[in-house]
C-alpha positions as CSV (number, residue, x, y, z in Angstrom):
1,X,-13.9,59.0,-6.7
2,X,-13.1,58.5,-10.3
3,X,-14.3,55.9,-12.6
4,X,-10.7,54.2,-12.7
5,X,-10.2,54.3,-9.1
6,X,-13.5,52.7,-8.8
7,X,-12.7,49.9,-11.4
8,X,-9.1,49.4,-9.6
9,X,-10.8,48.7,-6.4
10,X,-13.3,46.3,-7.8
11,X,-10.5,44.5,-9.6
12,X,-8.5,44.4,-6.6
13,X,-11.6,42.6,-4.6
14,X,-12.0,40.2,-7.4
15,X,-8.3,39.5,-7.4
16,X,-8.3,39.2,-3.4
17,X,-11.3,36.9,-3.8
18,X,-9.7,34.5,-6.7
19,X,-6.4,34.5,-4.9
20,X,-8.3,33.1,-1.0
21,X,-10.2,30.8,-3.3
22,X,-6.7,29.2,-5.3
23,X,-4.9,29.5,-2.1
24,X,-7.8,27.2,-0.3
25,X,-7.6,24.7,-3.1
26,X,-4.1,24.7,-3.4
27,X,-4.2,23.8,0.5
28,X,-6.8,20.9,0.1
29,X,-4.7,19.6,-3.0
30,X,-2.0,19.4,-0.7
31,X,-3.6,17.7,2.2
32,X,-5.2,15.5,-0.2
33,X,-1.9,14.5,-1.8
34,X,-0.3,14.0,1.7
35,X,-3.3,11.6,2.7
36,X,-2.9,9.8,-0.3
37,X,0.9,9.4,-0.3
38,X,0.2,8.4,3.2
39,X,-2.4,5.8,2.6
40,X,0.0,4.2,-0.4
41,X,2.7,4.0,2.0
42,X,0.8,2.7,4.8
43,X,0.1,-0.1,2.5
44,X,3.4,-0.5,1.2
45,X,4.6,-0.6,5.0
46,X,2.1,-3.4,5.8
47,X,3.7,-5.6,3.0
48,X,6.8,-5.2,3.9
49,X,6.2,-5.9,7.7
50,X,3.9,-9.0,6.5
51,X,7.2,-10.1,3.8
52,X,9.5,-9.7,7.1
53,X,7.4,-11.7,9.5
54,X,7.0,-14.2,6.8
55,X,10.6,-14.7,6.3
56,X,11.1,-14.5,10.1
57,X,8.9,-17.9,10.4
58,X,10.9,-19.9,7.3
59,X,14.1,-19.1,9.5
60,X,15.0,-21.6,12.2
61,X,13.4,-20.0,15.7
62,X,16.9,-21.0,17.0
63,X,19.1,-19.0,14.3
64,X,16.3,-16.3,14.9
65,X,17.2,-16.0,18.4
66,X,20.8,-15.1,18.0
67,X,19.8,-12.7,15.5
68,X,17.4,-10.8,17.7
69,X,20.0,-10.8,20.4
70,X,22.4,-9.2,18.1
71,X,23.9,-12.0,16.4
72,X,25.3,-11.7,12.8
73,X,23.5,-13.9,10.4
74,X,26.8,-16.0,10.2
75,X,27.2,-16.0,14.1
76,X,23.6,-17.2,14.4
77,X,23.7,-19.9,12.2
78,X,27.0,-21.6,13.7
79,X,25.4,-20.9,17.3
80,X,22.5,-22.9,16.3
81,X,24.2,-25.6,14.3
82,X,26.8,-25.9,17.4
83,X,23.4,-25.2,20.4
84,X,24.9,-22.4,21.7
85,X,22.4,-21.4,24.2
86,X,21.3,-17.8,23.5
87,X,21.7,-14.8,26.0
88,X,18.0,-15.2,27.7
89,X,18.3,-18.9,28.1
90,X,21.6,-18.4,30.1
91,X,20.0,-15.4,32.2
92,X,17.0,-17.9,32.9
93,X,19.1,-21.0,33.8
94,X,21.6,-18.4,36.3
């Protein structure tokens, strides 16, 4: 084997090892970024869930009952103001 071939083979092995190392680092970085993004988004989702619950509790339960059954906000407000029973209330009486 010539010296040139030997040096090329040595260089090839080093490059292959470096490639494996950096591919592993890249994979780790991607996984860490995904986990970091997941943690951040989980925090944001929890915030909005809390805000949703806070707002739901600040609205008249009669209005929310009509909204939960598919009424638009305006319809729900009007139905609650006029004491219109919800579908669930009608079913319970029926």
